[in-house]
N, C-alpha and C positions, 0 to 999 in steps of 0.2 A: 549753270549759267543759263539764263533765259534769253531767248532770242525772239525777234519779231517774226522771222521766217526761217523755215528749215527746208533743206533740199530733200529729194526723194531718198537719197542714201542715208541722210541723217535720220529721217523719219523711219526708214527701214530698221536702222540700228536701235532707235528708241523703242519701237513697238515690237521688234522681233517678227516682222512681217516682210517677206521678200518684196522687192520693188515691182516685179511683174504682177504679183498679187494685188499690190496697191493700184497699179494702173488698171487692172481688171475691175477692181471694186469701184473705181471712178466711173466705169461704164454702166455699172449696175445700180449704184446707190446715188441718188440725187444729193444727199447730204454731204457727200465727199466730192467736192468740186474745187480743187486748188486753183489759185490764180497762176498765171505764167508771167515771168519777168521778160524784159526786152529781148533776151536771147532765146526765149521760148521754153525755158526750163521751168518745171513746176516748182512753186513755192508754197509751203504748207504753214498754216498758222497753228496756234495752240488749240483752237476749236477743231481743226482738222485732225490733230493728234488725238484729241478726245474721241472723235468719231471713229478713227481707226482702232483705238483701244476698245471701244464698244463692239465694233465689228469683229475684232480678234476674239474677244470673249465669247460672242455669240457663235461665230462660224468655226473657229479653230478649237476653242476649249469646250463649248457646249454642243458642238456638232450640228448647228442649225443649217438648213439649206439657205440659199440666198433669199428665197421667197419668205422663209420663216424669219430670217434676220430682218428683212424689211418690215414685216408685221411687228416684230418685237420692238424695233426702233420707233415705229409710229406710236406704239403703246407707251414706251418709255418717255418719249417726247411729250405725249399727252399728260402723263403722270407728273413729269417734271414741270410742265407749265402750270399744273394745278397746285403743286406744292412749292415750297420755298427752294430757290435754286442755290446750289453750292457753286462757288466760283470755280471755273475750269482749272485754274492753277492748283487749287486745293484738292480737287478731285483727282487730278493727275498725280499729285504727290501721294495721295492715299492709295491709288492703284500701284504706284511704284513700291510703296511700303508693303502692300499686300504681296506683290511678286517677290520682294526680298524675303519676307517672312515665310512664304511658301518654299523658297529655295533653301532657307535655313532648316525648315521642317524636314525636307527630303534628305538633308545631310545628317539628321539625328538618327 
């Protein structure tokens, strides 16, 4: 089920990134800047989910430093602007499928 906004807990579960790490990444990466609702709680969009998934891949899986991840994101954004963009929802589905296939592969 797609939603317009996700809480930090929901984002943490979707991306497998701890909430305290998400809050830290907000201070380091300008591209991750969630809005806040009237109660002051962070609300994340599909674009924010995509950004977190990119950061997770770079920092956690590929072991980039935050400086290296910033540089890689800038390069990815430049390449994406130069080429045809894939809708965020499609790319999210592809990443989830990739993760599922990787899990299946580890079980074989």
